[in-house]
N, C-alpha and C positions, 0 to 999 in steps of 0.2 A: 305370810299375808301379802304376796305379790299380786294376787288376783285383783282385777278391777271389774266393776260392773260393766256389762256390755253397753256400747253406745247404741241407743235406739235408732231405728230407721222408720220410714213411713211407707206404707203401701196403700194405694188408692182402693177403697172399698166401693164407693159409688159417688155419683153426683145427684143432688136433690134440687128440684125446681118446685118450690112450694108457692101456691097462690094464696094471697092474703085478702082478708076483708078490711073494712074500714076500722081504724083504731077506735077503741073504746077507752076514753080518757076518764079515769076515776078521780083524777085530781090528787091533791096532797092528802096522803093517808098517814097513819102513824109510822109506816115503814118507808115513806118517801112518795114522790110523785109517781103514781102507778098508772100504767096503761095495759090494756089487753088487746092483742092483735089476733083476730080469728084466723085460723088456718083452714082454708076452704077446699083444698085439693092439691093436685100436682102429680109429678112423676119422679121416680127414682130410676136412674140408669147407671150402668157402670160395669166394670169387669167382674164384680162378685155378687151384686144384688140388683134386681130389676123389680119394679112394681109401681103401685099407685099410692099416693097419699090420700087417706080418707078424710072427708070433711069432719069437723068437730073438735080438732085440736086448737091450741092457742099458744101464743107467746106472751107470757106475763113479764112485763118490763118495769124497771124502776129507772126513771129519767132523773139524772143528777143535775145539779145547778148549771154546769157548763155544757149540758146537752148530751154528755156521754151516757150510755145505757147499759145496765146489767140485764141480761135476758135469761129466761127460763122457759123454753118451749117444750110442750108435751103433745105428742100426736101419734097416730097409728098409721102404719103402712100395711098394704096387702101385697105380698110378693106375687109375682106372676104365676107361681104354683099354688096360690091361694092361702099360704101361711101368713098369719097376722104377726106383725113385729111392732112392739112398743118402742118409741124413741123419746128420750129425754135429752135435751140439749141445754147446757148452761154455759154462759160466757159473758163477754163484753163487746160492745161496739164503742170505739173510742177514737177521737181525733181532735183537731183544733175546734174550739167552740163554734166558729162560723160554719165549718163543714158539718158539724153535728146538728146545728139548727137547720141547715138546708135539708139534711136527711129527715129530720122530724117534720119538716114542712112538705115532705113528699117528693123532693127532688132526688136526682141520681148523680151525686158527685162522682168523680173518678175514684175507683177503688184504691188507688195509690194514696189518696188523701186521708184515709182513715183505716183503722184495723177493726175487723169483725171476726173474732175467733171464739170457738166454743169447744167444750168437751162433751162428747156424746156417749150415752149409755143405751145399749139395746137390750131388749128382753123379748124372748120368744120361746116356744115350746122346745125343751131340751132335746127331744127326740126327732125334731124336724130337720130338714136339710139345711136350715139356717141356724141351728142350735149353736154353731161355732160363734155366732155373734154375742152370745151370753158371756163369752170368755175373752173378749178383746177390750183393750183400752183404745179409744179413738179420739181424734181431735179433728176439727174442721176449720176451714177458712170460708168466709161467706161474703156475699155482696147483697146489698139491699137495693132493690128496684122499687118504684112507686107502689106496685101492687103485687110484688113477689119477692122472694128471697132465693138466691142461688147459693148452694153449699157443696163444697167438695169435702168428702169425709175420708179420713185416712186411718188405717190401723197403725198403732205404734207397735213396731215389731221388735 
């Protein structure tokens, strides 16, 4: 039993620039303070995937008392070759309460002041040129702008 699991690495899949609509604040629900953020479009660029983000997705958030947020975004991209790719992103945006409240107010604090990390699942036709996405584990680092989110997505190798 000398064998050890391999140490994972990271390989950039793409960068996402998603445009966002006005937050829809549902208020305090049985599951917490819930907000929906419409995803209105955007682009995907990078070494392994290129395409557009289609309107109609959303980021469903739970805002916690100190302003930190759990996120679950679901949206669809159309690769430049026409293939549709479903994207589900779950994670957290966390930092000092004052910074988190600035983000919720629509400001853009320096990304070094908070963490915004997610795990992303892709789903697409298995027989498409992008079918390999169905079999990757990926993580992302993100930045929240007032009307957009910028995400670098990495395959865990």
